[in-house]
ZAMI-271606 format. One record per residue (C-alpha): y, x, z; residue in three letters; residue number from 1. Coordinates in pm, whole numbers, m for minus. Example, Ala and Ser with C-alpha at 12.3 -4.5 7.8 and 13.67 -1.06 7.14 Angstrom:
BEGIN
<torke north="m450" east="1230" up="780" residuo="ALA" num="1"/>
<torke north="m106" east="1367" up="714" residuo="SER" num="2"/>
END
This chain:
BEGIN
<torke north="0" east="0" up="0" residuo="UNK" num="1"/>
<torke north="261" east="239" up="m131" residuo="UNK" num="2"/>
<torke north="537" east="m18" up="m103" residuo="UNK" num="3"/>
<torke north="522" east="4" up="277" residuo="UNK" num="4"/>
<torke north="632" east="368" up="253" residuo="UNK" num="5"/>
<torke north="996" east="268" up="211" residuo="UNK" num="6"/>
<torke north="1112" east="301" up="572" residuo="UNK" num="7"/>
<torke north="1444" east="128" up="505" residuo="UNK" num="8"/>
<torke north="1275" east="m180" up="358" residuo="UNK" num="9"/>
<torke north="1036" east="m183" up="655" residuo="UNK" num="10"/>
<torke north="1333" east="m187" up="893" residuo="UNK" num="11"/>
<torke north="1502" east="m456" up="686" residuo="UNK" num="12"/>
<torke north="1187" east="m669" up="685" residuo="UNK" num="13"/>
<torke north="1153" east="m625" up="1062" residuo="UNK" num="14"/>
<torke north="1512" east="m743" up="1098" residuo="UNK" num="15"/>
<torke north="1440" east="m1039" up="874" residuo="UNK" num="16"/>
<torke north="1125" east="m1127" up="1065" residuo="UNK" num="17"/>
<torke north="1323" east="m1150" up="1390" residuo="UNK" num="18"/>
<torke north="1603" east="m1330" up="1207" residuo="UNK" num="19"/>
<torke north="1341" east="m1585" up="1096" residuo="UNK" num="20"/>
<torke north="1298" east="m1689" up="1460" residuo="UNK" num="21"/>
<torke north="1647" east="m1831" up="1426" residuo="UNK" num="22"/>
<torke north="1615" east="m1941" up="1064" residuo="UNK" num="23"/>
<torke north="1293" east="m2135" up="1123" residuo="UNK" num="24"/>
<torke north="1381" east="m2226" up="1480" residuo="UNK" num="25"/>
<torke north="1735" east="m2348" up="1533" residuo="UNK" num="26"/>
<torke north="1811" east="m2332" up="1160" residuo="UNK" num="27"/>
<torke north="1533" east="m2578" up="1077" residuo="UNK" num="28"/>
<torke north="1686" east="m2828" up="1320" residuo="UNK" num="29"/>
<torke north="2046" east="m2781" up="1202" residuo="UNK" num="30"/>
<torke north="2079" east="m3095" up="991" residuo="UNK" num="31"/>
<torke north="1845" east="m3315" up="1193" residuo="UNK" num="32"/>
<torke north="2028" east="m3234" up="1517" residuo="UNK" num="33"/>
<torke north="2353" east="m3350" up="1358" residuo="UNK" num="34"/>
<torke north="2173" east="m3672" up="1261" residuo="UNK" num="35"/>
<torke north="2053" east="m3716" up="1620" residuo="UNK" num="36"/>
<torke north="2407" east="m3642" up="1745" residuo="UNK" num="37"/>
<torke north="2539" east="m3949" up="1565" residuo="UNK" num="38"/>
<torke north="2644" east="m3811" up="1226" residuo="UNK" num="39"/>
<torke north="2524" east="m4050" up="949" residuo="UNK" num="40"/>
<torke north="2292" east="m3896" up="688" residuo="UNK" num="41"/>
<torke north="2551" east="m3904" up="403" residuo="UNK" num="42"/>
<torke north="2805" east="m3741" up="634" residuo="UNK" num="43"/>
<torke north="2553" east="m3470" up="734" residuo="UNK" num="44"/>
<torke north="2515" east="m3379" up="368" residuo="UNK" num="45"/>
<torke north="2892" east="m3395" up="314" residuo="UNK" num="46"/>
<torke north="2941" east="m3162" up="613" residuo="UNK" num="47"/>
<torke north="2689" east="m2917" up="467" residuo="UNK" num="48"/>
<torke north="2875" east="m2935" up="135" residuo="UNK" num="49"/>
<torke north="3201" east="m2857" up="320" residuo="UNK" num="50"/>
<torke north="3035" east="m2556" up="487" residuo="UNK" num="51"/>
<torke north="2912" east="m2434" up="149" residuo="UNK" num="52"/>
<torke north="3256" east="m2479" up="m6" residuo="UNK" num="53"/>
<torke north="3397" east="m2270" up="278" residuo="UNK" num="54"/>
<torke north="3144" east="m1998" up="203" residuo="UNK" num="55"/>
<torke north="3252" east="m2001" up="m161" residuo="UNK" num="56"/>
<torke north="3616" east="m1949" up="m60" residuo="UNK" num="57"/>
<torke north="3546" east="m1677" up="199" residuo="UNK" num="58"/>
<torke north="3304" east="m1470" up="m8" residuo="UNK" num="59"/>
<torke north="3557" east="m1274" up="m224" residuo="UNK" num="60"/>
<torke north="3714" east="m1134" up="95" residuo="UNK" num="61"/>
<torke north="3390" east="m944" up="162" residuo="UNK" num="62"/>
<torke north="3452" east="m690" up="m114" residuo="UNK" num="63"/>
<torke north="3751" east="m509" up="48" residuo="UNK" num="64"/>
<torke north="3558" east="m481" up="375" residuo="UNK" num="65"/>
<torke north="3251" east="m351" up="192" residuo="UNK" num="66"/>
<torke north="3454" east="m89" up="7" residuo="UNK" num="67"/>
<torke north="3601" east="34" up="334" residuo="UNK" num="68"/>
<torke north="3294" east="31" up="563" residuo="UNK" num="69"/>
<torke north="2986" east="m4" up="343" residuo="UNK" num="70"/>
<torke north="2723" east="m278" up="339" residuo="UNK" num="71"/>
<torke north="2534" east="m211" up="663" residuo="UNK" num="72"/>
<torke north="2827" east="m280" up="901" residuo="UNK" num="73"/>
<torke north="2889" east="m606" up="715" residuo="UNK" num="74"/>
<torke north="2523" east="m704" up="756" residuo="UNK" num="75"/>
<torke north="2532" east="m634" up="1130" residuo="UNK" num="76"/>
<torke north="2859" east="m827" up="1168" residuo="UNK" num="77"/>
<torke north="2720" east="m1121" up="970" residuo="UNK" num="78"/>
<torke north="2407" east="m1124" up="1185" residuo="UNK" num="79"/>
<torke north="2609" east="m1139" up="1506" residuo="UNK" num="80"/>
<torke north="2854" east="m1395" up="1368" residuo="UNK" num="81"/>
<torke north="2563" east="m1620" up="1271" residuo="UNK" num="82"/>
<torke north="2479" east="m1662" up="1638" residuo="UNK" num="83"/>
<torke north="2820" east="m1818" up="1706" residuo="UNK" num="84"/>
<torke north="2749" east="m2133" up="1506" residuo="UNK" num="85"/>
<torke north="2448" east="m2210" up="1729" residuo="UNK" num="86"/>
<torke north="2673" east="m2197" up="2034" residuo="UNK" num="87"/>
<torke north="2886" east="m2472" up="1873" residuo="UNK" num="88"/>
<torke north="2631" east="m2713" up="1732" residuo="UNK" num="89"/>
<torke north="2530" east="m2853" up="2072" residuo="UNK" num="90"/>
<torke north="2888" east="m2976" up="2124" residuo="UNK" num="91"/>
<torke north="2886" east="m3197" up="1814" residuo="UNK" num="92"/>
<torke north="2894" east="m3570" up="1888" residuo="UNK" num="93"/>
<torke north="2944" east="m3763" up="1568" residuo="UNK" num="94"/>
<torke north="3232" east="m3697" up="1330" residuo="UNK" num="95"/>
<torke north="3446" east="m3488" up="1564" residuo="UNK" num="96"/>
<torke north="3644" east="m3163" up="1585" residuo="UNK" num="97"/>
<torke north="3334" east="m2968" up="1689" residuo="UNK" num="98"/>
<torke north="3172" east="m3058" up="1355" residuo="UNK" num="99"/>
<torke north="3468" east="m2912" up="1166" residuo="UNK" num="100"/>
<torke north="3457" east="m2604" up="1388" residuo="UNK" num="101"/>
<torke north="3086" east="m2569" up="1312" residuo="UNK" num="102"/>
<torke north="3150" east="m2587" up="937" residuo="UNK" num="103"/>
<torke north="3424" east="m2322" up="957" residuo="UNK" num="104"/>
<torke north="3225" east="m2073" up="1166" residuo="UNK" num="105"/>
<torke north="2909" east="m2137" up="965" residuo="UNK" num="106"/>
<torke north="3094" east="m2075" up="639" residuo="UNK" num="107"/>
<torke north="3230" east="m1739" up="758" residuo="UNK" num="108"/>
<torke north="2906" east="m1613" up="914" residuo="UNK" num="109"/>
<torke north="2679" east="m1724" up="629" residuo="UNK" num="110"/>
<torke north="2907" east="m1577" up="362" residuo="UNK" num="111"/>
<torke north="2914" east="m1237" up="532" residuo="UNK" num="112"/>
<torke north="2544" east="m1232" up="624" residuo="UNK" num="113"/>
<torke north="2372" east="m1351" up="307" residuo="UNK" num="114"/>
<torke north="2592" east="m1158" up="65" residuo="UNK" num="115"/>
<torke north="2548" east="m830" up="250" residuo="UNK" num="116"/>
<torke north="2176" east="m888" up="319" residuo="UNK" num="117"/>
<torke north="2085" east="m950" up="m44" residuo="UNK" num="118"/>
<torke north="2305" east="m662" up="m165" residuo="UNK" num="119"/>
<torke north="2148" east="m426" up="90" residuo="UNK" num="120"/>
<torke north="1791" east="m525" up="0" residuo="UNK" num="121"/>
<torke north="1871" east="m491" up="m370" residuo="UNK" num="122"/>
<torke north="2033" east="m147" up="m331" residuo="UNK" num="123"/>
<torke north="1769" east="16" up="m110" residuo="UNK" num="124"/>
<torke north="1446" east="m150" up="m225" residuo="UNK" num="125"/>
<torke north="1217" east="m20" up="m502" residuo="UNK" num="126"/>
<torke north="1219" east="m198" up="m838" residuo="UNK" num="127"/>
<torke north="856" east="m109" up="m909" residuo="UNK" num="128"/>
<torke north="737" east="m251" up="m576" residuo="UNK" num="129"/>
<torke north="992" east="m533" up="m548" residuo="UNK" num="130"/>
<torke north="742" east="m821" up="m564" residuo="UNK" num="131"/>
<torke north="520" east="m657" up="m301" residuo="UNK" num="132"/>
<torke north="814" east="m592" up="m70" residuo="UNK" num="133"/>
<torke north="945" east="m947" up="m98" residuo="UNK" num="134"/>
<torke north="592" east="m1084" up="m60" residuo="UNK" num="135"/>
<torke north="543" east="m883" up="261" residuo="UNK" num="136"/>
<torke north="876" east="m1014" up="390" residuo="UNK" num="137"/>
<torke north="790" east="m1376" up="313" residuo="UNK" num="138"/>
<torke north="444" east="m1340" up="469" residuo="UNK" num="139"/>
<torke north="604" east="m1211" up="791" residuo="UNK" num="140"/>
<torke north="854" east="m1496" up="781" residuo="UNK" num="141"/>
<torke north="572" east="m1748" up="732" residuo="UNK" num="142"/>
<torke north="388" east="m1618" up="1039" residuo="UNK" num="143"/>
<torke north="706" east="m1634" up="1249" residuo="UNK" num="144"/>
<torke north="770" east="m1980" up="1106" residuo="UNK" num="145"/>
<torke north="456" east="m2111" up="1275" residuo="UNK" num="146"/>
<torke north="581" east="m2056" up="1628" residuo="UNK" num="147"/>
<torke north="959" east="m2086" up="1588" residuo="UNK" num="148"/>
<torke north="986" east="m2460" up="1509" residuo="UNK" num="149"/>
<torke north="728" east="m2549" up="1775" residuo="UNK" num="150"/>
<torke north="924" east="m2361" up="2042" residuo="UNK" num="151"/>
<torke north="1261" east="m2498" up="1931" residuo="UNK" num="152"/>
<torke north="1137" east="m2856" up="1910" residuo="UNK" num="153"/>
<torke north="987" east="m2828" up="2258" residuo="UNK" num="154"/>
<torke north="1303" east="m2666" up="2398" residuo="UNK" num="155"/>
<torke north="1529" east="m2935" up="2248" residuo="UNK" num="156"/>
<torke north="1313" east="m3211" up="2395" residuo="UNK" num="157"/>
<torke north="1265" east="m3044" up="2734" residuo="UNK" num="158"/>
<torke north="1593" east="m2862" up="2800" residuo="UNK" num="159"/>
<torke north="1849" east="m2985" up="2548" residuo="UNK" num="160"/>
<torke north="2062" east="m2812" up="2284" residuo="UNK" num="161"/>
<torke north="2234" east="m2556" up="2507" residuo="UNK" num="162"/>
<torke north="1906" east="m2378" up="2590" residuo="UNK" num="163"/>
<torke north="1738" east="m2430" up="2251" residuo="UNK" num="164"/>
<torke north="2029" east="m2316" up="2038" residuo="UNK" num="165"/>
<torke north="2126" east="m2048" up="2291" residuo="UNK" num="166"/>
<torke north="1782" east="m1893" up="2237" residuo="UNK" num="167"/>
<torke north="1844" east="m1906" up="1863" residuo="UNK" num="168"/>
<torke north="2170" east="m1714" up="1907" residuo="UNK" num="169"/>
<torke north="1990" east="m1457" up="2124" residuo="UNK" num="170"/>
<torke north="1725" east="m1405" up="1855" residuo="UNK" num="171"/>
<torke north="1999" east="m1334" up="1601" residuo="UNK" num="172"/>
<torke north="2152" east="m1069" up="1828" residuo="UNK" num="173"/>
<torke north="1810" east="m903" up="1870" residuo="UNK" num="174"/>
<torke north="1754" east="m904" up="1494" residuo="UNK" num="175"/>
<torke north="2050" east="m667" up="1452" residuo="UNK" num="176"/>
<torke north="1873" east="m387" up="1645" residuo="UNK" num="177"/>
<torke north="1649" east="m258" up="1358" residuo="UNK" num="178"/>
<torke north="1957" east="m236" up="1137" residuo="UNK" num="179"/>
<torke north="2110" east="25" up="1370" residuo="UNK" num="180"/>
<torke north="1843" east="273" up="1255" residuo="UNK" num="181"/>
<torke north="1892" east="212" up="882" residuo="UNK" num="182"/>
<torke north="2132" east="407" up="658" residuo="UNK" num="183"/>
<torke north="2455" east="268" up="525" residuo="UNK" num="184"/>
<torke north="2496" east="173" up="158" residuo="UNK" num="185"/>
<torke north="2845" east="258" up="31" residuo="UNK" num="186"/>
<torke north="3036" east="36" up="m213" residuo="UNK" num="187"/>
<torke north="3215" east="204" up="m503" residuo="UNK" num="188"/>
<torke north="3588" east="140" up="m547" residuo="UNK" num="189"/>
<torke north="3569" east="32" up="m911" residuo="UNK" num="190"/>
<torke north="3279" east="m123" up="m1104" residuo="UNK" num="191"/>
<torke north="3374" east="m220" up="m1462" residuo="UNK" num="192"/>
<torke north="3143" east="m485" up="m1604" residuo="UNK" num="193"/>
<torke north="3015" east="m600" up="m1263" residuo="UNK" num="194"/>
<torke north="3102" east="m967" up="m1316" residuo="UNK" num="195"/>
<torke north="2949" east="m969" up="m1664" residuo="UNK" num="196"/>
<torke north="2628" east="m817" up="m1524" residuo="UNK" num="197"/>
<torke north="2611" east="m1095" up="m1263" residuo="UNK" num="198"/>
<torke north="2624" east="m1390" up="m1503" residuo="UNK" num="199"/>
<torke north="2246" east="m1429" up="m1520" residuo="UNK" num="200"/>
<torke north="2219" east="m1408" up="m1142" residuo="UNK" num="201"/>
<torke north="2494" east="m1669" up="m1098" residuo="UNK" num="202"/>
<torke north="2306" east="m1911" up="m1324" residuo="UNK" num="203"/>
<torke north="1975" east="m1851" up="m1143" residuo="UNK" num="204"/>
<torke north="2135" east="m1901" up="m804" residuo="UNK" num="205"/>
<torke north="2325" east="m2212" up="m916" residuo="UNK" num="206"/>
<torke north="1991" east="m2368" up="m1013" residuo="UNK" num="207"/>
<torke north="1836" east="m2246" up="m687" residuo="UNK" num="208"/>
<torke north="2121" east="m2394" up="m483" residuo="UNK" num="209"/>
<torke north="2082" east="m2732" up="m654" residuo="UNK" num="210"/>
<torke north="1707" east="m2719" up="m580" residuo="UNK" num="211"/>
<torke north="1772" east="m2630" up="m217" residuo="UNK" num="212"/>
<torke north="1996" east="m2933" up="m169" residuo="UNK" num="213"/>
<torke north="1700" east="m3166" up="m224" residuo="UNK" num="214"/>
<torke north="1414" east="m2944" up="m111" residuo="UNK" num="215"/>
<torke north="1551" east="m2791" up="209" residuo="UNK" num="216"/>
<torke north="1861" east="m2993" up="307" residuo="UNK" num="217"/>
<torke north="1785" east="m3358" up="219" residuo="UNK" num="218"/>
<torke north="1412" east="m3335" up="290" residuo="UNK" num="219"/>
<torke north="1434" east="m3245" up="663" residuo="UNK" num="220"/>
<torke north="1652" east="m3553" up="715" residuo="UNK" num="221"/>
<torke north="1390" east="m3771" up="544" residuo="UNK" num="222"/>
<torke north="1105" east="m3610" up="742" residuo="UNK" num="223"/>
<torke north="1290" east="m3644" up="1073" residuo="UNK" num="224"/>
<torke north="1359" east="m4012" up="1011" residuo="UNK" num="225"/>
<torke north="997" east="m4071" up="910" residuo="UNK" num="226"/>
<torke north="877" east="m3906" up="1234" residuo="UNK" num="227"/>
<torke north="1091" east="m4144" up="1446" residuo="UNK" num="228"/>
<torke north="1354" east="m3872" up="1510" residuo="UNK" num="229"/>
<torke north="1116" east="m3680" up="1738" residuo="UNK" num="230"/>
<torke north="1208" east="m3313" up="1778" residuo="UNK" num="231"/>
<torke north="856" east="m3216" up="1887" residuo="UNK" num="232"/>
<torke north="685" east="m3399" up="1599" residuo="UNK" num="233"/>
<torke north="932" east="m3246" up="1354" residuo="UNK" num="234"/>
<torke north="869" east="m2896" up="1494" residuo="UNK" num="235"/>
<torke north="493" east="m2948" up="1468" residuo="UNK" num="236"/>
<torke north="522" east="m3055" up="1105" residuo="UNK" num="237"/>
<torke north="733" east="m2750" up="1020" residuo="UNK" num="238"/>
<torke north="486" east="m2517" up="1195" residuo="UNK" num="239"/>
<torke north="190" east="m2665" up="1007" residuo="UNK" num="240"/>
<torke north="370" east="m2596" up="680" residuo="UNK" num="241"/>
<torke north="418" east="m2229" up="771" residuo="UNK" num="242"/>
<torke north="45" east="m2164" up="812" residuo="UNK" num="243"/>
<torke north="m29" east="m2200" up="440" residuo="UNK" num="244"/>
<torke north="246" east="m1967" up="323" residuo="UNK" num="245"/>
<torke north="155" east="m1632" up="480" residuo="UNK" num="246"/>
<torke north="m125" east="m1506" up="254" residuo="UNK" num="247"/>
<torke north="m3" east="m1659" up="m72" residuo="UNK" num="248"/>
<torke north="329" east="m1468" up="m61" residuo="UNK" num="249"/>
<torke north="149" east="m1133" up="m57" residuo="UNK" num="250"/>
<torke north="m83" east="m1232" up="m341" residuo="UNK" num="251"/>
<torke north="195" east="m1354" up="m568" residuo="UNK" num="252"/>
<torke north="413" east="m1049" up="m505" residuo="UNK" num="253"/>
<torke north="132" east="m830" up="m639" residuo="UNK" num="254"/>
<torke north="100" east="m1051" up="m949" residuo="UNK" num="255"/>
<torke north="472" east="m1009" up="m1027" residuo="UNK" num="256"/>
<torke north="463" east="m629" up="m992" residuo="UNK" num="257"/>
<torke north="166" east="m618" up="m1231" residuo="UNK" num="258"/>
<torke north="365" east="m794" up="m1502" residuo="UNK" num="259"/>
<torke north="278" east="m1156" up="m1429" residuo="UNK" num="260"/>
<torke north="637" east="m1278" up="m1396" residuo="UNK" num="261"/>
<torke north="622" east="m1548" up="m1669" residuo="UNK" num="262"/>
<torke north="300" east="m1689" up="m1525" residuo="UNK" num="263"/>
<torke north="447" east="m1678" up="m1174" residuo="UNK" num="264"/>
<torke north="753" east="m1872" up="m1294" residuo="UNK" num="265"/>
<torke north="530" east="m2150" up="m1429" residuo="UNK" num="266"/>
<torke north="329" east="m2160" up="m1106" residuo="UNK" num="267"/>
<torke north="647" east="m2175" up="m897" residuo="UNK" num="268"/>
<torke north="802" east="m2456" up="m1104" residuo="UNK" num="269"/>
<torke north="479" east="m2657" up="m1111" residuo="UNK" num="270"/>
<torke north="431" east="m2627" up="m735" residuo="UNK" num="271"/>
<torke north="794" east="m2722" up="m675" residuo="UNK" num="272"/>
<torke north="783" east="m3029" up="m898" residuo="UNK" num="273"/>
<torke north="461" east="m3149" up="m734" residuo="UNK" num="274"/>
<torke north="601" east="m3101" up="m384" residuo="UNK" num="275"/>
<torke north="928" east="m3280" up="m469" residuo="UNK" num="276"/>
<torke north="739" east="m3582" up="m604" residuo="UNK" num="277"/>
<torke north="509" east="m3592" up="m300" residuo="UNK" num="278"/>
<torke north="803" east="m3569" up="m61" residuo="UNK" num="279"/>
<torke north="1001" east="m3838" up="m241" residuo="UNK" num="280"/>
<torke north="701" east="m4073" up="m223" residuo="UNK" num="281"/>
<torke north="619" east="m4000" up="141" residuo="UNK" num="282"/>
<torke north="935" east="m4133" up="311" residuo="UNK" num="283"/>
<torke north="839" east="m4386" up="577" residuo="UNK" num="284"/>
<torke north="473" east="m4277" up="587" residuo="UNK" num="285"/>
<torke north="428" east="m4020" up="868" residuo="UNK" num="286"/>
<torke north="84" east="m3886" up="772" residuo="UNK" num="287"/>
<torke north="177" east="m3850" up="405" residuo="UNK" num="288"/>
<torke north="513" east="m3694" up="500" residuo="UNK" num="289"/>
<torke north="346" east="m3429" up="720" residuo="UNK" num="290"/>
<torke north="102" east="m3351" up="437" residuo="UNK" num="291"/>
<torke north="387" east="m3329" up="185" residuo="UNK" num="292"/>
<torke north="576" east="m3099" up="420" residuo="UNK" num="293"/>
<torke north="270" east="m2873" up="457" residuo="UNK" num="294"/>
<torke north="227" east="m2863" up="79" residuo="UNK" num="295"/>
<torke north="583" east="m2735" up="63" residuo="UNK" num="296"/>
<torke north="460" east="m2397" up="191" residuo="UNK" num="297"/>
<torke north="337" east="m2333" up="m164" residuo="UNK" num="298"/>
<torke north="694" east="m2336" up="m291" residuo="UNK" num="299"/>
<torke north="837" east="m2030" up="m108" residuo="UNK" num="300"/>
<torke north="506" east="m1849" up="m154" residuo="UNK" num="301"/>
<torke north="528" east="m1889" up="m533" residuo="UNK" num="302"/>
<torke north="899" east="m1926" up="m589" residuo="UNK" num="303"/>
<torke north="1080" east="m1682" up="m359" residuo="UNK" num="304"/>
<torke north="907" east="m1361" up="m480" residuo="UNK" num="305"/>
<torke north="950" east="m1477" up="m841" residuo="UNK" num="306"/>
<torke north="1320" east="m1558" up="m806" residuo="UNK" num="307"/>
<torke north="1423" east="m1275" up="m576" residuo="UNK" num="308"/>
<torke north="1240" east="m1003" up="m769" residuo="UNK" num="309"/>
<torke north="1452" east="m1103" up="m1069" residuo="UNK" num="310"/>
<torke north="1770" east="m1122" up="m859" residuo="UNK" num="311"/>
<torke north="1728" east="m794" up="m671" residuo="UNK" num="312"/>
<torke north="1631" east="m594" up="m978" residuo="UNK" num="313"/>
<torke north="1928" east="m730" up="m1174" residuo="UNK" num="314"/>
<torke north="2154" east="m641" up="m880" residuo="UNK" num="315"/>
<torke north="2012" east="m290" up="m850" residuo="UNK" num="316"/>
<torke north="2066" east="m234" up="m1223" residuo="UNK" num="317"/>
<torke north="2422" east="m370" up="m1213" residuo="UNK" num="318"/>
<torke north="2734" east="m153" up="m1161" residuo="UNK" num="319"/>
<torke north="2758" east="m271" up="m795" residuo="UNK" num="320"/>
<torke north="2495" east="m468" up="m596" residuo="UNK" num="321"/>
<torke north="2756" east="m606" up="m354" residuo="UNK" num="322"/>
<torke north="2980" east="m738" up="m632" residuo="UNK" num="323"/>
<torke north="2672" east="m880" up="m804" residuo="UNK" num="324"/>
<torke north="2574" east="m1079" up="m495" residuo="UNK" num="325"/>
<torke north="2928" east="m1193" up="m419" residuo="UNK" num="326"/>
<torke north="2927" east="m1357" up="m763" residuo="UNK" num="327"/>
<torke north="2564" east="m1476" up="m749" residuo="UNK" num="328"/>
<torke north="2596" east="m1622" up="m400" residuo="UNK" num="329"/>
<torke north="2906" east="m1804" up="m519" residuo="UNK" num="330"/>
<torke north="2682" east="m1964" up="m781" residuo="UNK" num="331"/>
<torke north="2437" east="m2067" up="m508" residuo="UNK" num="332"/>
<torke north="2714" east="m2223" up="m298" residuo="UNK" num="333"/>
<torke north="2841" east="m2419" up="m598" residuo="UNK" num="334"/>
<torke north="2492" east="m2545" up="m685" residuo="UNK" num="335"/>
<torke north="2396" east="m2640" up="m329" residuo="UNK" num="336"/>
<torke north="2733" east="m2804" up="m253" residuo="UNK" num="337"/>
<torke north="2714" east="m3007" up="m576" residuo="UNK" num="338"/>
<torke north="2359" east="m3114" up="m496" residuo="UNK" num="339"/>
<torke north="2454" east="m3217" up="m141" residuo="UNK" num="340"/>
<torke north="2750" east="m3420" up="m262" residuo="UNK" num="341"/>
<torke north="2538" east="m3590" up="m530" residuo="UNK" num="342"/>
<torke north="2272" east="m3675" up="m269" residuo="UNK" num="343"/>
<torke north="2536" east="m3796" up="m21" residuo="UNK" num="344"/>
<torke north="2687" east="m4023" up="m288" residuo="UNK" num="345"/>
<torke north="2345" east="m4172" up="m363" residuo="UNK" num="346"/>
<torke north="2275" east="m4240" up="6" residuo="UNK" num="347"/>
<torke north="2624" east="m4381" up="59" residuo="UNK" num="348"/>
<torke north="2562" east="m4621" up="m230" residuo="UNK" num="349"/>
<torke north="2238" east="m4740" up="m68" residuo="UNK" num="350"/>
<torke north="1989" east="m4553" up="m289" residuo="UNK" num="351"/>
<torke north="1654" east="m4455" up="m135" residuo="UNK" num="352"/>
<torke north="1642" east="m4104" up="8" residuo="UNK" num="353"/>
<torke north="1347" east="m4024" up="m218" residuo="UNK" num="354"/>
<torke north="1581" east="m4044" up="m517" residuo="UNK" num="355"/>
<torke north="1813" east="m3790" up="m352" residuo="UNK" num="356"/>
<torke north="1517" east="m3555" up="m311" residuo="UNK" num="357"/>
<torke north="1418" east="m3592" up="m677" residuo="UNK" num="358"/>
<torke north="1762" east="m3466" up="m786" residuo="UNK" num="359"/>
<torke north="1615" east="m3119" up="m728" residuo="UNK" num="360"/>
<torke north="1387" east="m3163" up="m1031" residuo="UNK" num="361"/>
<torke north="1684" east="m3091" up="m1258" residuo="UNK" num="362"/>
<torke north="1736" east="m2756" up="m1086" residuo="UNK" num="363"/>
<torke north="1363" east="m2682" up="m1115" residuo="UNK" num="364"/>
<torke north="1376" east="m2720" up="m1492" residuo="UNK" num="365"/>
<torke north="1684" east="m2496" up="m1509" residuo="UNK" num="366"/>
<torke north="1531" east="m2228" up="m1286" residuo="UNK" num="367"/>
<torke north="1209" east="m2227" up="m1488" residuo="UNK" num="368"/>
<torke north="1398" east="m2171" up="m1813" residuo="UNK" num="369"/>
<torke north="1609" east="m1889" up="m1668" residuo="UNK" num="370"/>
<torke north="1315" east="m1711" up="m1502" residuo="UNK" num="371"/>
<torke north="1095" east="m1741" up="m1810" residuo="UNK" num="372"/>
<torke north="1375" east="m1592" up="m2016" residuo="UNK" num="373"/>
<torke north="1426" east="m1303" up="m1771" residuo="UNK" num="374"/>
<torke north="1059" east="m1209" up="m1734" residuo="UNK" num="375"/>
<torke north="990" east="m1261" up="m2104" residuo="UNK" num="376"/>
<torke north="1274" east="m1025" up="m2193" residuo="UNK" num="377"/>
<torke north="1153" east="m773" up="m1931" residuo="UNK" num="378"/>
<torke north="797" east="m783" up="m2068" residuo="UNK" num="379"/>
<torke north="928" east="m727" up="m2421" residuo="UNK" num="380"/>
<torke north="1132" east="m428" up="m2305" residuo="UNK" num="381"/>
<torke north="831" east="m275" up="m2130" residuo="UNK" num="382"/>
<torke north="609" east="m322" up="m2436" residuo="UNK" num="383"/>
<torke north="877" east="m170" up="m2658" residuo="UNK" num="384"/>
<torke north="915" east="142" up="m2443" residuo="UNK" num="385"/>
<torke north="733" east="438" up="m2607" residuo="UNK" num="386"/>
END
């Protein structure tokens, strides 16, 4: 397993594994807690769209900081800032000032964290082992994702939001420790052609953001409502879904590195379409909803290594990985915010929530076309190389 020899990627994956305690713990309950706190489902989605719009506006400000200090300090700052939003969410009670405060802090922390994380992974990972490295990361995340939602659901039910989300914030602080031992990645002052190099990544991430609106933002609301708004039942359903994802991520990462990108793109899109249809049909049927949620573990196992191998390798080959991800993440924000607003409008008009979930099918078709084009072009270039 030569790809484990990259010590920096190992540190970064360790960081991400600890970060996943928050992502799959408190993060999984983000939208459903707002629902429980008295925010109507359309307003939850509108609030998420506002947060994403804030990220879009904040993101260009990251470049001057990156040029001055490098990417690693930004990543550490974003990690620590992310904990602040979990100290706010417990104070939300309906459509109040705390909700606006949550959106503002979440926009700042997410913009800094995700832009610098993806740029750092792109810059210091290995193109030839990219699928393996992402697969190992997603497998670790899947294992962590088994326990995290169970513990958070139990803590919310037993102790309330202050303890549950406080533990999430503490996990984020701990996740910064491995980063202290990693090298910095400097950002060059000028990078002609950086925006042009990021156009493909922006399109891929726009499609991915639109998918995420239905798959990971609308769906938890539907599942939570189906499970009678029980935090413990919701946590159990999310943990069950994580079990199936651990091994498949490693297997698919190897397929991508061996030149199976086009096939992986078809597998990812097929799994995603099937899961979206199952989830849309399962609303109001607890057993079917839990099964549809568990089936969703196939999506990150197939899709994340396929998408992120393409994204990271494009970023590494661009004039500046940080500039690439500032632009690409802006595409993701625009896609996810648009998807959330479209779903909120449907729910506000009285449409069934299953229809809001199925909106993600349009993004699936777009992502499939873009990934097939990328991997097909890459395969052609490899075959043409003497």
